[in-house]
C-alpha positions as CSV (number, residue, x, y, z in Angstrom):
1,M,130.7,118.9,-30.3
2,K,129.2,116.0,-32.0
3,D,131.5,113.1,-33.1
4,A,133.5,114.8,-35.9
5,G,136.3,112.8,-35.3
6,C,140.3,114.2,-35.2
7,A,140.9,117.0,-38.0
8,G,137.3,117.4,-38.8
9,G,136.7,113.5,-40.1
10,R,137.5,110.1,-40.1
11,T,138.5,107.3,-42.5
12,D,137.8,103.5,-42.1
13,K,140.6,101.3,-43.1
14,D,141.4,97.4,-42.2
15,S,142.4,96.2,-39.1
16,A,146.5,96.4,-39.3
17,G,146.1,100.2,-38.9
18,N,145.6,101.5,-42.2
19,G,143.3,104.3,-41.8
20,T,142.0,105.2,-38.7
21,G,138.8,102.7,-38.4
22,K,140.4,100.2,-36.3
23,N,143.4,101.7,-35.1
24,A,144.0,101.1,-31.4
25,E,145.9,104.6,-30.9
26,Y,143.5,106.8,-32.8
27,Q,140.6,105.3,-31.2
28,E,142.3,106.1,-27.9
29,A,143.0,109.3,-28.6
30,L,139.9,110.0,-30.1
31,K,138.0,108.5,-27.1
32,Q,140.0,111.1,-24.7
33,Q,139.1,113.8,-27.0
34,E,135.8,113.4,-26.9
35,E,135.5,113.0,-23.3
36,T,137.4,116.3,-22.3
37,V,135.4,118.2,-25.1
38,G,132.4,116.7,-23.3
39,Q,133.3,117.7,-20.1
40,M,134.3,121.6,-21.4
41,E,131.0,121.8,-23.4
42,N,129.0,120.8,-20.0
43,E,131.3,123.2,-17.8
44,K,129.5,126.8,-16.7
45,P,131.6,129.8,-17.8
46,G,134.0,130.8,-15.7
47,G,134.0,128.1,-13.4
48,G,136.8,125.2,-14.1
49,W,137.6,126.4,-17.4
50,G,141.2,127.3,-17.2
51,K,141.6,123.4,-15.9
52,M,139.3,121.9,-18.5
53,A,141.2,123.6,-21.4
54,D,144.6,122.2,-19.9
55,R,143.3,119.2,-20.3
56,T,141.1,119.8,-23.5
57,V,143.6,121.2,-25.5
58,P,146.6,118.7,-25.5
59,A,144.0,116.0,-26.0
60,V,142.6,117.5,-29.1
61,N,146.0,118.3,-30.6
62,H,147.4,114.2,-29.6
63,C,144.2,113.2,-31.6
64,G,145.5,115.3,-34.6
65,V,148.8,114.1,-34.6
66,V,147.8,110.7,-34.5
67,Y,145.1,111.3,-37.0
68,G,147.6,112.8,-39.4
69,A,150.2,109.8,-38.8
70,A,147.5,107.4,-39.9
71,A,146.8,109.5,-42.9
72,Y,150.4,110.0,-44.1
73,R,150.7,105.9,-43.9
74,Q,148.0,105.8,-46.0
75,G,149.1,108.2,-48.5
76,M,152.1,106.7,-48.5
77,Q,150.8,103.4,-49.7
78,D,148.4,104.5,-51.7
79,G,151.2,106.3,-53.7
80,I,153.6,103.4,-53.7
81,R,150.5,101.3,-54.9
82,C,149.3,103.5,-57.6
83,A,153.4,103.8,-58.5
84,L,153.5,100.0,-59.1
85,E,150.5,100.0,-60.9
86,V,151.7,102.2,-63.5
87,M,154.9,100.7,-64.0
88,K,153.1,97.4,-64.7
89,A,151.1,99.0,-67.0
90,A,154.4,100.6,-69.1
């Protein structure tokens, strides 16, 4: 798996954690996901796949949750900003 990022893509925003580019929790989750997926890809079928899956699936799920939370926060900020712009224009 090439570096697709959680949930299939990445966004980069500012250092306050808006988006995922500088979000430390997301970066750590992504690092863990990439490590476990890479280890599983290098494992021979039938070898330690059961144990690898026990580590990889939770890492991928956690990364998706952190990505989703960052996307939700960004969406809320964008929605509020858009509503304020509409109110100012009215």
